[in-house]
N, C-alpha and C positions, 0 to 999 in steps of 0.2 A: 450343215445343223449342228454338228457337235463343236465347230468353231464359235457358233453363237452361245452356246451353253458355257464354253471355258471363258468367252469375254464376258457373260454376265457374272460368272464366278468371280472372276479378276475383279471387276466392278464392286462386288458386294462386299472384297476383302478389303477395298480401297477406303480410307476415312473420309475423302473429300465427296463422297456421293452418298447420297441417303439411302439406308437400308430398307427393307420391308417391315412393317409395324405389324409386331405381332399382336392379335386382340386377346385379350385375358376374359375368361369368363366371369371373373370377379373383378368389381370396380378396385381401382387403387386408391388406397386411403394414404394422404401424405399427413403425417403428423409432425407439428411444429416440435422442435427438440427443446426449446425454450419452455414451451406451454407444459410440455410433458415432464420437464425438469422440474418447473414450479409446482406440479402435481404432487411428484415424488417427494419434494421438499415438505410439503403441506402434510403429505401422509406420514414421512417419517416424525414430523414433529408431533403430530396428533398421536403416535404411537407411543412417543415418550412421555405422554402425559399422565397423570393420575386418574384423569377421567376414562382413558381406555384401559387402563389397568384394572380399575374398579369395575368397569363394564364388562369386560372379558371375566372377571372374577365371578361376577353375578351371574353371567350367561351360562356358565361352566356349571356353578352350584345348582341352578334351576335345572340345567339338563340333565345332571346326575340325580339329583332328588326327584324329578318327574320320571326317570327311567328305574329306581330302585324302589320307589314309594308308592307311584301312581299306579292305578288299576293297571292289570295285565293287557287287557285290550287297548290300552292307549300308550302302552310302553312301544316305542319305535326303535330304540337300540338298547337291547339288554346288556347285562353286567359288563362284559369287556369293553363295552364303549367304542367300539369298530369304527362307527359313522363320526362319533366325537373325535376321535384320532386322526381320521381322515380329513375332516375340517379344519382342525387345527394344523394339519401337515401342510393343507392348501394355503391356508392363511399365512403360514410360514414361508412357504415357498415363493409367494407373491412379496411379501413383505421383505426378504432380504435384498432382492434386486433393487427395489425401490429404495431401501436405505442405502445401498452401495452406491446407487445414481446420486442420491443427495449427498452423500459423503464426497464424491468426486466432484460434484459442481461447488461444493464447500473447499475443498483444496485448490480447486483452480482460483476462486476468490481470494483464498489466502495467499497463492504465490503471486497473484497480480498485485495484493496489497503489501507482499514483502519486497517486491521489485520497486515498487512506487516508494516505500519506505527507504530503501537502500539508495535510492537514486536521490532522494531529499536529504538523505545523510551526507552523501556525497557533495551535493551542492552546498549544503550548510558547511561542511567542512574547506572547501575551496573560498567560500565567502569570508569564512574565520581568517585562513591563511592571508587573503587579500587584505581584510582589514589590519591584520597584524603587521604586514608589510607598509601599508600606510601610515600607520601609527608609528612604526620605526623611522620611517622617512620624514614623518612630521617633526618626530623629537630630533632627529640629526639637524633639519634645516632650523628650527628654532634655537638650537644650541649655537648654532651659527650667526645668528640675527643678533645685531647691536641692539643693546638695552638703552632705555632713556637716561640712565644714571652714568653709563659708560660713554655715550656723545657728549653728555654734559662735562664730563671730566676731560675728554679730548678736546672738545672746544675749550673748556678753560685752560688747558695746557698751551693750546694754540695763541690765546688771547693774551696770557702772559708773555710767550715767547714775543709776540709782535710788539706789546708794550715795553717790554724791556729792549728790544731792538731799537725802537724809538726813543727811548731814554738812554740808551748806551749801557745798560746793566746786562749782567750776563743772564740768559734765560734760566728760568727755573723748571724743571720738568718734574712732574708728579707721576708717580707710577700708577697706571689705572687702578682702581679699585677693584678688589676681588669681590665675588658673589655674596660672600658674608658680611664685607662691609656694606654692600649694596642693600642687603636686607636688613642689617640693623639701622642704617640711614634711612630707609623707607619706614620703619618701625617709628623711630625718633621724630621724624621729619613729618609734620600732617599735611603738607602742600605737594 
């Protein structure tokens, strides 16, 4: 019999066997953290409005006036206003954690936004580097291309050489025109 109890104890320690389920006297309440967080943010937003401040001010003034000026039989919180102090302390003790929860959620959203902005900035930087390299390679390849005027000049030289050889003259070679001469010729030549 003692062996059975030892085996049963060993089985309860293992994670692959289900344990006994203990029943509670109170029902379990599951609170969705997003729903509660949204409530906390709405509450914190409301507490930061002028409506809340004006409402609290009016409530406190009415409370104090009622307990100072009102008939003694209807006064429920005499001068030290201990009950009012208790109510304001309770309100502050509930408001502070809700405000902190709202701030933590906002901080988490800000952290995600900053990370996303950082990734986008890195991507933009990589894109700009790529485009700069592409533009540089295009400039280099365009610089190596033969222009129309250069080709005309070379073909003209070759044609003169061929004609000179056929006629027996010494061929005349022209130096290729420089870029400045080409630009001037383009500006002056309408075709």
